[in-house]
DSSP file (Angstrom, degrees, kcal/mol; ACC not computed):
  #  RESIDUE AA STRUCTURE BP1 BP2  ACC     N-H-->O    O-->H-N    N-H-->O    O-->H-N    TCO  KAPPA ALPHA  PHI   PSI    X-CA   Y-CA   Z-CA
    1    1 A Q              0   0    0      0, 0.0     2,-0.5     0, 0.0   114,-0.0   0.000 360.0 360.0 360.0 136.9  -13.3   72.2 -157.3
    2    2 A V        -     0   0    0     24,-0.1     2,-0.4    96,-0.1   114,-0.2  -0.955 360.0-163.2-116.4 132.0  -11.3   73.1 -154.2
    3    3 A Q        -     0   0    0     -2,-0.5    22,-2.5   112,-0.1     2,-0.4  -0.927   9.1-170.7-113.3 141.7   -8.0   74.8 -154.3
    4    4 A M  E     -A   24   0A   0     -2,-0.4   114,-0.4   112,-0.4     2,-0.4  -0.967   9.5-166.3-134.5 147.9   -5.6   74.9 -151.4
    5    5 A A  E     -A   23   0A   0     18,-1.9    18,-2.4    -2,-0.4     2,-0.2  -0.981  10.3-151.0-138.2 123.7   -2.5   76.7 -150.6
    6    6 A E  E     +A   22   0A   0     -2,-0.4     2,-0.3    16,-0.2    16,-0.2  -0.577  20.0 168.1 -89.2 154.0   -0.1   75.9 -147.8
    7    7 A S  E     +A   21   0A   0     14,-2.3    14,-2.8    -2,-0.2   113,-0.1  -0.964  41.7  68.5-153.3 166.7    2.2   78.4 -146.0
    8    8 A G        +     0   0    0      1,-0.3    11,-0.3    -2,-0.3    14,-0.1   0.343  62.1 132.2 104.2  -5.6    4.3   78.6 -143.0
    9    9 A G        +     0   0    0     12,-0.1     2,-0.3     9,-0.1    -1,-0.3  -0.186  23.3 117.0 -70.6 171.7    7.2   76.3 -143.9
   10   10 A G  E     -d  122   0B   0    111,-0.8   113,-2.9   110,-0.1     2,-0.5  -0.990  61.7 -47.0 162.4-164.7   10.8   77.3 -143.5
   11   11 A L  E     +d  123   0B   0     -2,-0.3     2,-0.3   111,-0.2   113,-0.2  -0.871  53.5 164.8-104.3 130.4   14.1   76.5 -141.8
   12   12 A V  E     -d  124   0B   0    111,-2.5   113,-2.5    -2,-0.5     2,-0.1  -0.984  35.0-110.6-143.1 151.8   14.1   75.9 -138.1
   13   13 A Q  E >   -d  125   0B   0     -2,-0.3     3,-2.2   111,-0.2    73,-0.2  -0.466  50.7 -82.0 -79.2 155.0   16.6   74.5 -135.6
   14   14 A A  T 3  S+     0   0    0    111,-2.4    73,-0.2     1,-0.3    -1,-0.1  -0.295 119.9  29.6 -55.1 137.1   16.0   71.2 -133.9
   15   15 A G  T 3  S+     0   0    0     71,-3.4    70,-0.6     1,-0.3    -1,-0.3   0.264 100.0 114.4  92.0 -10.8   13.7   71.7 -130.9
   16   16 A G    <   -     0   0    0     -3,-2.2    70,-2.3    70,-0.2     2,-0.3  -0.095  58.3-121.7 -84.7-174.0   12.0   74.6 -132.5
   17   17 A S        -     0   0    0     67,-0.2     2,-0.3    68,-0.2    67,-0.2  -0.925  19.9-177.8-132.3 152.7    8.4   75.1 -133.7
   18   18 A L  E     - B   0  83A   0     65,-2.1    65,-3.3    -2,-0.3     2,-0.5  -0.981  15.7-146.8-142.5 152.5    6.6   76.0 -136.9
   19   19 A R  E     - B   0  82A   0    -11,-0.3     2,-0.3    -2,-0.3    63,-0.2  -0.968  14.7-158.3-123.1 116.6    2.9   76.5 -137.6
   20   20 A L  E     - B   0  81A   0     61,-2.7    61,-2.2    -2,-0.5     2,-0.4  -0.691   6.9-163.0 -90.6 144.4    1.7   75.5 -141.1
   21   21 A S  E     -AB   7  80A   0    -14,-2.8   -14,-2.3    -2,-0.3     2,-0.4  -0.938   8.2-165.1-125.0 149.9   -1.5   77.0 -142.5
   22   22 A C  E     -AB   6  79A   0     57,-2.0    57,-2.0    -2,-0.4     2,-0.5  -0.955   6.2-162.5-136.7 116.8   -3.6   75.8 -145.4
   23   23 A A  E     -AB   5  78A   0    -18,-2.4   -18,-1.9    -2,-0.4     2,-0.3  -0.863  12.2-165.1-101.4 128.9   -6.2   78.1 -146.9
   24   24 A A  E     -A    4   0A   0     53,-3.0   -20,-0.2    -2,-0.5     2,-0.2  -0.855  10.7-142.1-116.9 148.5   -8.9   76.5 -149.0
   25   25 A S        +     0   0    0    -22,-2.5     3,-0.1    -2,-0.3    52,-0.0  -0.568  54.7  72.1 -95.4 167.3  -11.4   77.9 -151.5
   26   26 A G  S >  S-     0   0    0     -2,-0.2     3,-0.9     1,-0.1    -2,-0.1   0.178  73.9-109.0 104.0 141.0  -14.9   76.7 -151.9
   27   27 A R  T 3  S+     0   0    0      1,-0.2     3,-0.4     2,-0.1    -1,-0.1   0.646 111.1  60.0 -77.1 -15.0  -18.1   76.9 -149.9
   28   28 A T  T >   +     0   0    0      1,-0.2     3,-2.0     2,-0.1     4,-0.4   0.251  66.4 110.9 -99.8  13.5  -18.2   73.3 -148.9
   29   29 A F  G X  S+     0   0    0     -3,-0.9     3,-2.0     1,-0.3    -1,-0.2   0.881  71.0  62.7 -52.8 -41.3  -14.8   73.3 -147.0
   30   30 A S  G 3  S+     0   0    0     -3,-0.4    -1,-0.3     1,-0.3    -2,-0.1   0.647  99.4  55.5 -64.8 -13.8  -16.6   72.9 -143.7
   31   31 A R  G <  S+     0   0    0     -3,-2.0     2,-0.3     2,-0.1    -1,-0.3   0.536  93.1  91.2 -92.2  -7.9  -18.0   69.5 -144.8
   32   32 A Y  S <  S-     0   0    0     -3,-2.0     2,-0.2    -4,-0.4    68,-0.2  -0.674  72.8-129.6 -96.7 139.8  -14.6   68.0 -145.7
   33   33 A S  E     -E   99   0B   0     66,-1.6    66,-2.8    -2,-0.3     2,-0.3  -0.606  33.0-153.3 -69.8 146.5  -12.2   66.0 -143.5
   34   34 A M  E     +EF  98  51B   0     17,-2.5    17,-3.0    -2,-0.2     2,-0.3  -0.919  15.9 177.4-126.7 152.2   -8.7   67.6 -143.8
   35   35 A A  E     -EF  97  50B   0     62,-2.2    62,-2.3    -2,-0.3     2,-0.4  -0.969  24.3-133.9-148.5 162.3   -5.3   66.2 -143.4
   36   36 A W  E     +EF  96  49B   0     13,-3.1    12,-2.4    -2,-0.3    13,-1.8  -0.983  24.7 178.3-117.0 133.9   -1.6   66.9 -143.5
   37   37 A F  E     -EF  95  47B   0     58,-2.8    58,-2.9    -2,-0.4     2,-0.3  -0.834   9.6-155.9-122.0 164.7    0.8   64.5 -145.3
   38   38 A R  E     -EF  94  46B   0      8,-2.6     8,-3.5    -2,-0.3     2,-0.4  -0.983   5.2-152.3-142.5 157.8    4.5   64.8 -145.8
   39   39 A Q  E     -E   93   0B   0     54,-2.1    54,-2.0    -2,-0.3     6,-0.2  -0.960   6.9-155.1-135.2 116.5    7.1   63.5 -148.2
   40   40 A H    >   -     0   0    0      4,-0.5     3,-2.3    -2,-0.4    52,-0.1  -0.550  47.3 -78.1 -81.4 153.2   10.7   63.0 -147.4
   41   41 A P  T 3  S+     0   0    0      0, 0.0    -1,-0.1     0, 0.0     3,-0.1  -0.279 117.1   4.9 -54.2 128.1   13.2   63.1 -150.3
   42   42 A G  T 3  S+     0   0    0      1,-0.3     2,-0.3    -3,-0.1    -2,-0.0   0.542 114.2  99.0  77.5   6.8   13.0   59.8 -152.3
   43   43 A K  S <  S-     0   0    0     -3,-2.3    -1,-0.3     1,-0.1     2,-0.1  -0.782  77.0 -93.9-123.6 167.9   10.1   58.4 -150.3
   44   44 A E        -     0   0    0     -2,-0.3    -4,-0.5     1,-0.1     2,-0.2  -0.391  49.9 -91.0 -77.1 156.4    6.4   58.1 -150.6
   45   45 A R        -     0   0    0     -6,-0.2     2,-0.3    -2,-0.1    -6,-0.2  -0.466  50.5-160.8 -66.9 135.5    4.0   60.7 -149.2
   46   46 A E  E     -F   38   0B   0     -8,-3.5    -8,-2.6    -2,-0.2     2,-0.1  -0.889  19.8-101.9-125.9 152.3    3.0   59.7 -145.7
   47   47 A F  E     +F   37   0B   0     -2,-0.3   -10,-0.2   -10,-0.2     3,-0.1  -0.419  37.0 165.9 -69.2 140.2    0.2   60.5 -143.4
   48   48 A V  E     -     0   0B   0    -12,-2.4    13,-2.4     1,-0.4     2,-0.3   0.681  60.3 -22.0-117.2 -56.3    0.9   63.0 -140.5
   49   49 A A  E     -FG  36  60B   0    -13,-1.8   -13,-3.1    11,-0.2    -1,-0.4  -0.991  51.4-165.7-158.5 154.5   -2.4   64.2 -139.1
   50   50 A A  E     -FG  35  59B   0      9,-2.2     9,-2.1    -2,-0.3     2,-0.4  -0.980   3.2-160.7-145.5 157.0   -6.1   64.5 -139.9
   51   51 A I  E     -FG  34  58B   0    -17,-3.0   -17,-2.5    -2,-0.3     7,-0.2  -1.000  23.2-117.8-141.3 138.7   -9.2   66.3 -138.6
   52   52 A S    >   -     0   0    0      5,-2.7     3,-0.8    -2,-0.4   -20,-0.1  -0.163  37.5 -99.4 -70.0 168.6  -12.9   65.6 -139.1
   53   53 A W  T 3  S+     0   0    0     50,-0.5   -21,-0.2     1,-0.3    -1,-0.1   0.843 125.6  44.0 -59.4 -33.7  -15.2   68.1 -140.7
   54   54 A S  T 3  S-     0   0    0     50,-0.1    -1,-0.3   -23,-0.1    20,-0.1   0.638 108.9-122.0 -84.5 -15.1  -16.4   69.3 -137.3
   55   55 A G  S <  S+     0   0    0     -3,-0.8    -2,-0.1     2,-0.2    17,-0.1   0.425  84.1 112.7  86.0  -1.1  -13.0   69.3 -135.7
   56   56 A G        +     0   0    0      1,-0.1     2,-0.4    -5,-0.1    -3,-0.0   0.680  69.0  49.5 -82.1 -16.8  -14.2   66.9 -133.1
   57   57 A V        +     0   0    0     47,-0.1    -5,-2.7     2,-0.0     2,-0.3  -0.984  63.7 177.1-126.5 129.7  -12.0   63.9 -134.2
   58   58 A T  E     -G   51   0B   0     -2,-0.4     2,-0.3    -7,-0.2    -7,-0.2  -0.938   7.6-166.5-128.2 154.0   -8.3   64.0 -134.8
   59   59 A R  E     -G   50   0B   0     -9,-2.1    -9,-2.2    -2,-0.3     2,-0.3  -0.986   5.2-172.4-138.8 147.8   -5.8   61.4 -135.8
   60   60 A Y  E     -G   49   0B   0     -2,-0.3   -11,-0.2   -11,-0.2     2,-0.2  -0.984  28.9-112.7-139.1 147.7   -2.0   61.4 -135.8
   61   61 A T    >>  -     0   0    0    -13,-2.4     3,-1.8    -2,-0.3     4,-0.8  -0.542  41.2-111.4 -72.8 151.9    0.8   59.2 -136.9
   62   62 A D  G >4 S+     0   0    0      1,-0.3     3,-0.8     2,-0.2    -1,-0.1   0.829 111.2  62.7 -58.0 -36.2    2.7   57.8 -134.0
   63   63 A S  G 34 S+     0   0    0      1,-0.2    -1,-0.3     3,-0.0   -15,-0.0   0.658 110.7  37.9 -69.3 -14.2    5.9   59.7 -134.6
   64   64 A V  G X> S+     0   0    0     -3,-1.8     4,-2.4   -16,-0.2     3,-2.4   0.478  81.5 125.7-114.2  -4.2    4.2   63.1 -134.2
   65   65 A K  T << S+     0   0    0     -4,-0.8     4,-0.1    -3,-0.8    -3,-0.0  -0.314  81.9  15.2 -58.8 133.8    1.8   62.4 -131.3
   66   66 A G  T 34 S+     0   0    0      2,-0.4    -1,-0.3     1,-0.1     3,-0.1   0.288 126.3  59.6  84.9 -10.8    2.4   64.8 -128.5
   67   67 A R  T <4 S+     0   0    0     -3,-2.4    17,-1.9     1,-0.2     2,-0.3   0.701  98.3  51.2-115.7 -35.5    4.4   67.2 -130.7
   68   68 A F  E  <  -C   83   0A   0     -4,-2.4    -2,-0.4    15,-0.2     2,-0.4  -0.804  59.4-166.9-108.4 146.9    2.0   68.2 -133.5
   69   69 A T  E     -C   82   0A   0     13,-2.3    13,-2.9    -2,-0.3     2,-0.4  -0.989   5.9-156.6-134.5 126.4   -1.5   69.5 -133.3
   70   70 A I  E     +C   81   0A   0     -2,-0.4     2,-0.3    11,-0.2    11,-0.2  -0.812  22.9 161.2 -98.7 141.5   -4.0   69.8 -136.1
   71   71 A S  E     -C   80   0A   0      9,-1.7     9,-3.0    -2,-0.4     2,-0.3  -0.940  18.9-152.5-149.2 169.9   -6.8   72.3 -136.0
   72   72 A R  E     -C   79   0A   0     -2,-0.3     2,-0.4     7,-0.3     7,-0.2  -0.989  12.8-156.1-147.8 156.1   -9.2   74.0 -138.3
   73   73 A D  E > > -C   78   0A   0      5,-2.8     5,-1.9    -2,-0.3     3,-1.1  -0.884   9.1-172.2-131.5  98.9  -11.2   77.2 -138.6
   74   74 A N  G > 5S+     0   0    0     -2,-0.4     3,-0.7     1,-0.3   -44,-0.2   0.795  84.5  61.9 -67.1 -27.2  -14.2   76.6 -140.9
   75   75 A A  G 3 5S+     0   0    0      1,-0.2    -1,-0.3    -3,-0.1   -45,-0.0   0.794 113.2  36.9 -66.8 -26.0  -15.1   80.3 -140.8
   76   76 A K  G < 5S-     0   0    0     -3,-1.1    -1,-0.2     2,-0.2   -52,-0.2   0.324 107.1-124.7-105.7   5.5  -11.7   81.0 -142.4
   77   77 A N  T < 5 +     0   0    0     -3,-0.7   -53,-3.0    -4,-0.4     2,-0.3   0.914  68.9 130.9  51.3  45.5  -11.7   77.9 -144.6
   78   78 A S  E   < -BC  23  73A   0     -5,-1.9    -5,-2.8   -55,-0.2     2,-0.4  -0.945  45.1-164.9-134.7 150.2   -8.3   77.0 -143.0
   79   79 A V  E     -BC  22  72A   0    -57,-2.0   -57,-2.0    -2,-0.3     2,-0.3  -0.974  16.3-159.8-130.3 147.8   -6.6   74.1 -141.4
   80   80 A Y  E     -BC  21  71A   0     -9,-3.0    -9,-1.7    -2,-0.4     2,-0.4  -0.863  15.0-157.4-128.7 156.6   -3.4   74.4 -139.3
   81   81 A L  E     -BC  20  70A   0    -61,-2.2   -61,-2.7    -2,-0.3     2,-0.6  -0.893  10.6-161.6-135.2 106.6   -0.6   72.2 -138.2
   82   82 A Q  E     -BC  19  69A   0    -13,-2.9   -13,-2.3    -2,-0.4     2,-0.6  -0.784  12.2-166.5 -86.1 122.0    1.3   73.3 -135.1
   83   83 A M  E     +BC  18  68A   0    -65,-3.3   -65,-2.1    -2,-0.6     2,-0.3  -0.948  10.3 174.3-118.5 117.7    4.6   71.5 -134.9
   84   84 A N        +     0   0    0    -17,-1.9   -67,-0.2    -2,-0.6   -68,-0.2  -0.755  59.1  23.8-116.7 164.0    6.7   71.6 -131.7
   85   85 A S  S    S-     0   0    0    -70,-0.6    -1,-0.2    -2,-0.3   -68,-0.2   0.899  83.2-163.9  49.9  48.3    9.9   69.9 -130.7
   86   86 A L        -     0   0    0    -70,-2.3   -71,-3.4    -3,-0.2   -70,-0.2  -0.294   9.3-165.9 -67.5 146.4   10.9   69.5 -134.3
   87   87 A T    >   -     0   0    0    -73,-0.2     3,-2.3   -72,-0.1     4,-0.3  -0.845  38.2-102.9-124.5 162.8   13.7   67.1 -135.2
   88   88 A P  G >  S+     0   0    0      0, 0.0     3,-1.6     0, 0.0    36,-0.3   0.791 118.8  67.8 -56.8 -26.4   15.7   66.6 -138.4
   89   89 A E  G 3  S+     0   0    0      1,-0.3    -3,-0.0   -49,-0.0   -49,-0.0   0.654  89.5  64.5 -69.4 -13.4   13.5   63.6 -139.2
   90   90 A D  G <  S+     0   0    0     -3,-2.3    -1,-0.3     2,-0.0     2,-0.2   0.528  72.6 120.0 -84.2  -6.4   10.6   66.0 -139.6
   91   91 A T    <   +     0   0    0     -3,-1.6     2,-0.3    -4,-0.3    32,-0.2  -0.437  42.5 105.7 -61.8 123.2   12.3   67.6 -142.6
   92   92 A A  E    S- H   0 122B   0     30,-1.9    30,-2.8    -2,-0.2     2,-0.5  -0.969  76.2 -79.6-177.2 172.1   10.0   67.1 -145.6
   93   93 A V  E     -EH  39 121B   0    -54,-2.0   -54,-2.1    -2,-0.3     2,-0.4  -0.878  47.9-147.4 -90.7 128.3    7.5   68.8 -147.9
   94   94 A Y  E     -EH  38 120B   0     26,-3.1    26,-2.1    -2,-0.5     2,-0.4  -0.843  14.8-170.2-104.8 133.4    4.2   69.1 -146.1
   95   95 A Y  E     -E   37   0B   0    -58,-2.9   -58,-2.8    -2,-0.4     2,-0.3  -0.941  13.6-145.3-121.7 139.6    0.9   68.9 -148.0
   96   96 A C  E     -E   36   0B   0     -2,-0.4    21,-2.1   -60,-0.2     2,-0.3  -0.789  22.6-171.9 -97.8 153.5   -2.6   69.6 -147.0
   97   97 A A  E     -EI  35 116B   0    -62,-2.3   -62,-2.2    -2,-0.3     2,-0.4  -0.980  14.3-144.2-145.6 152.0   -5.4   67.5 -148.4
   98   98 A A  E     -EI  34 115B   0     17,-2.2    16,-2.4    -2,-0.3    17,-1.7  -0.960   4.2-157.9-124.1 138.2   -9.2   67.5 -148.4
   99   99 A D  E >   -E   33   0B   0    -66,-2.8   -66,-1.6    -2,-0.4     3,-0.8  -0.966   4.6-159.2-115.9 121.0  -11.6   64.5 -148.4
  100  100 A R  T 3  S+     0   0    0     -2,-0.5    -1,-0.1    12,-0.2    13,-0.1   0.576  74.0  88.2 -75.1  -9.0  -15.1   65.1 -149.7
  101  101 A S  T 3  S-     0   0    0     11,-0.3    -1,-0.2     1,-0.1   -69,-0.1   0.687  77.0-147.9 -71.9 -17.8  -16.6   62.1 -147.9
  102  102 A S    <   +     0   0    0     -3,-0.8    -1,-0.1     1,-0.2   -70,-0.1   0.818  31.3 175.8  56.3  32.6  -17.4   63.9 -144.6
  103  103 A S        -     0   0    0      1,-0.1   -50,-0.5     2,-0.1    -1,-0.2  -0.324  40.0-122.4 -68.5 153.3  -16.8   60.7 -142.7
  104  104 A Y  S    S+     0   0    0      1,-0.2   -50,-0.1   -52,-0.1    -1,-0.1   0.915 103.9  44.0 -63.2 -42.9  -17.0   60.9 -138.9
  105  105 A T  S    S-     0   0    0    -53,-0.1    -1,-0.2   -54,-0.1    -2,-0.1  -0.911  95.2-124.9-105.6 119.8  -13.4   59.6 -138.5
  106  106 A P        -     0   0    0      0, 0.0   -54,-0.1     0, 0.0   -56,-0.1  -0.317  28.9-112.6 -66.9 144.9  -11.0   61.2 -140.9
  107  107 A S        -     0   0    0      1,-0.1   -48,-0.1   -56,-0.1   -56,-0.1  -0.364  14.9-159.0 -77.3 152.8   -9.0   58.8 -143.1
  108  108 A Q        +     0   0    0     -2,-0.1     2,-0.5   -61,-0.1   -61,-0.2   0.331  64.7 105.1-103.4   1.3   -5.2   58.2 -142.9
  109  109 A S    >   -     0   0    0      1,-0.1     3,-1.6   -63,-0.1     4,-0.3  -0.728  64.4-147.9 -93.6 127.2   -5.1   56.9 -146.4
  110  110 A R  G >  S+     0   0    0     -2,-0.5     3,-1.5     1,-0.3    -1,-0.1   0.850  96.9  62.1 -56.5 -36.4   -3.7   59.1 -149.1
  111  111 A S  G 3  S+     0   0    0      1,-0.3    -1,-0.3    -3,-0.0    -2,-0.0   0.655  93.6  63.5 -69.9 -14.6   -6.0   57.6 -151.7
  112  112 A D  G <  S+     0   0    0     -3,-1.6     2,-0.4   -13,-0.0   -11,-0.3   0.560  84.1  92.1 -84.6  -7.9   -9.1   58.9 -149.9
  113  113 A Y    <   -     0   0    0     -3,-1.5   -14,-0.3    -4,-0.3     3,-0.1  -0.748  51.8-173.0 -97.4 134.7   -8.2   62.5 -150.3
  114  114 A D        +     0   0    0    -16,-2.4     2,-0.4    -2,-0.4   -15,-0.2   0.763  65.5  41.9 -97.5 -30.4   -9.5   64.3 -153.3
  115  115 A Y  E     -I   98   0B   0    -17,-1.7   -17,-2.2  -114,-0.0     2,-0.3  -0.949  62.7-172.1-128.3 143.7   -7.8   67.7 -153.3
  116  116 A W  E     -I   97   0B   0     -2,-0.4  -112,-0.4   -19,-0.2   -19,-0.2  -0.967  16.6-134.1-135.4 146.4   -4.2   68.6 -152.6
  117  117 A G        -     0   0    0    -21,-2.1  -112,-0.2    -2,-0.3     3,-0.1  -0.301  34.8-105.3 -84.2-179.7   -2.1   71.7 -152.1
  118  118 A Q        -     0   0    0   -114,-0.4  -113,-0.1     1,-0.2   -23,-0.1   0.626  62.0-117.0 -85.3 -14.6    1.3   72.3 -153.7
  119  119 A G        -     0   0    0    -23,-0.1     2,-0.4   -26,-0.0   -24,-0.2   0.057  15.3-122.9  97.6 153.3    3.2   71.7 -150.6
  120  120 A T  E     - H   0  94B   0    -26,-2.1   -26,-3.1  -113,-0.1     2,-0.3  -1.000  25.1-120.4-136.0 136.0    5.5   73.7 -148.3
  121  121 A Q  E     - H   0  93B   0     -2,-0.4  -111,-0.8   -28,-0.2     2,-0.5  -0.576  23.2-170.7 -81.3 131.8    9.1   72.8 -147.4
  122  122 A V  E     -dH  10  92B   0    -30,-2.8   -30,-1.9    -2,-0.3     2,-0.5  -0.991   5.2-176.1-118.9 124.1   10.0   72.3 -143.8
  123  123 A T  E     -d   11   0B   0   -113,-2.9  -111,-2.5    -2,-0.5     2,-0.6  -0.983   6.5-167.2-124.4 124.4   13.7   71.9 -143.0
  124  124 A V  E     -d   12   0B   0     -2,-0.5     2,-0.3   -36,-0.3  -111,-0.2  -0.947  10.9-153.5-113.5 119.1   14.9   71.2 -139.5
  125  125 A S  E      d   13   0B   0   -113,-2.5  -111,-2.4    -2,-0.6    -2,-0.0  -0.649 360.0 360.0 -93.1 148.6   18.6   71.6 -138.9
  126  126 A S              0   0    0     -2,-0.3    -1,-0.1  -113,-0.2  -113,-0.1   0.443 360.0 360.0 -89.2 360.0   20.5   69.7 -136.2
């Protein structure tokens, strides 16, 4: 079983930056693909970014490319999401997720992820 906890959310003005962190338990963290998803009020959870177990492959949804960067530190069992040039449309609850499959290319599908954090609120004011 893997437990994860997100942190780093908060209120920021448009154009600002935030860095989300996700700390995971478990000795096998380094074998898992990791991802960030987000959920806007009244909408389904959507893919934001993912990173392979090695950190060598990353994927992003189009709306965040060039603004968000996902990274990981396997020694610290942590994954990060650096978010720059934030807009009000980025306002959502952000979740980290872990995929046990250790696939070379991390999945963008919510159903492929086995473990989830509780989420952290990000609010971007205009």
